[in-house]
Steps between C-alpha positions, in 0.01 A plus 500: 500500500813616679789624288714220641250234400463647153877519443540141618265395222228377734204392288172678556194283438136594472175310463403454137149632558628847590543568126119479468417704810223743413516869586276462807740240643310176435581204278311294245460126567827309531436302180605810305852498640554135592306333777810461719575876477870420499783751503661709231853638516544877470821545301633858496603653169858626559431801276197602705632532856467858620583699812187701575602867507180625667538276804674644808575151627729318253283276289534323167243379251548196275276412207476121485392229264252248636640158410377151574727307738601289200656811345264596219302823503156478660220528246315721751775765497425801281872586484563143388228531236669810359839328492343211309355736237838670456662156456251416224608813313867413554443156346411686179806726522289794617497723806198714593559855622242679714442822689224580749317824566360498850238746625417549868325739739650676802238565767469623855463219759164322475435332836129454423462294178131592478607856416640607159871559454616862515813664362748632760485856625716716277746770594221755464279310749268370228450161344565456130182513293620334181631794299866404520524237225837525321573823687854613584378689805464329837325620812398154616777470757624170354851613406663349812323171430606488136855607588533194724337281235766612250778442753373152584464409134861599442614300803314192374629537146156572354552717191214735424403671180233756585267590786193712437173608654225303330135585428355403838495691827842445658574233239852445367678280246848358466648355182760234568776450242453210259696180543481130585143401597600326825709800604214740423252287694740496797550877473126569477431278802784658700396852401144448622635372833736799522217746432282368780783483755632851429145640502443366851815679619354826369152452646351419160322208337590371152218310331548275197134407461378510143224751587522652850292814423164537330472736201878489460723309257633174638859379527654281233813295457552517125749245366718593201630194314751435224712200404866492403714234342743345747852590395431778250253692718293577188137592562313226311191721472678706229673386181813648344292762320337603827161351415291276730574129471278193494626425853360836609158417353500151650591638844201735485282213379603296802431790735151527358444124522588490870373832631144398591610165644768672709297803616480358855882487506531864390205625710509279812265678742139612522621860495697441179176513303401836650794636300402312186127573497576874459766451234646849475856408399427157658383301201324169564535362149741292292512743208839627382595834358786727408522755784132490601451488876149360463642168381598227742813440291673819395804537272671816630657736249867402484794431276521149344768393751259579785186350343297345782154394611345664806250289693277757670267260682692424826428719800739612772352222716622224267777261605788621277646150460168351394388790280829509310505119471144489365559776248827355370360145493208616285738675261721193467193284438417730208853474361508121530161462330545788252177665611390804303352797687183684416517820300646792694246756621541878506293788631170432673385142459250241615655189655405186303344225710792265440743758642301594810624390843332384823381799700470345848725275706233229493484506119880507474537198729235309306689576177828389657334182629401405143837591349700208365762752387561614859542143621732424207725799567497508882400150604174366642618517862584871487185606316262297716672614819490864390128476419431334837678779690337781301158340535539515878579872472196559281277314747639711784414816306142384446469429873495880560235758415640824355403857599353547149255216558389641835476854366316428176308176552380515860213736418376297205160334537 
């Protein structure tokens, strides 16, 4: 839209079905988004209008809500779903607080998708081989890229806590500062867009797939969650003596109750399960633990005022609005129904059957399809439309034969 049109308040409308567009570009049948496929209004959030600092031509970027023409939020909007979850907390005098940890890979250009990704050439003319995890040294030639990333974050008002080199080859992580869930979802979404745009300027490719490289740890989007009392700001997970509260237990109980049903919302792509089927620091279970990274729900070591629950299931490929909404909705369900969690686990453990999670997209979608809890918390239209779109993506994946199948199975009798 032109700047003039935007400033005049010209309404931007979009077909309702676009919210269910699958990643290959197609759409499920129109019955999933209204047979008329009428319009939605895109309503910009005044707090999320940004001049894009990496663009030579003056451009701005506005994050919008997708509203029905009657004014209410569209049930198909993931941002709208998150706002509805936050409102349910507010009705109880509570405000959730979240932070996201986003991992990503920085690769050389990959014009041929049949070939594996490669790290960029370093300053020494070599490609990184995976020995740089958590290192303070840098010969990978990425300093100009990261310098512009930092500058753009500052220009967009994106506060950052820490950046580090992660376990994978040319893999990095950013921790965003904790705050309002909608703000953090906006910041995570905007940051991923920023990363990809700045990378292109520097002749690089940023990849937020859950598992872009074989034999290498995948990329997560861990969600840290706490709840404060509106007004006092008191963390309701800790009592006056600094001990865990019943609300804390019930929140964990709700997380456990919803985790298997919501796996397809946290792990939305075929590739998501490549990360989870080799669960080194990527736990595919609904166990909880004090500071054990093998648990899907980890309670990081902290002071009572910072007591929080870390959901370690979502990957970097997850929709931040939907992943945060699903996690917080499950926690609130536990609080409302006073659900008790299982016993905490420590050390090495075997996942009980009732705390195991779907390990393929097909299994996760089947679990979501049967979930009355998902329909109760997010509405039948959203859940059925989401399943329809993701089922199309799964079918598209099965329409192709992989190099592994040709390499290993072609010679079989």
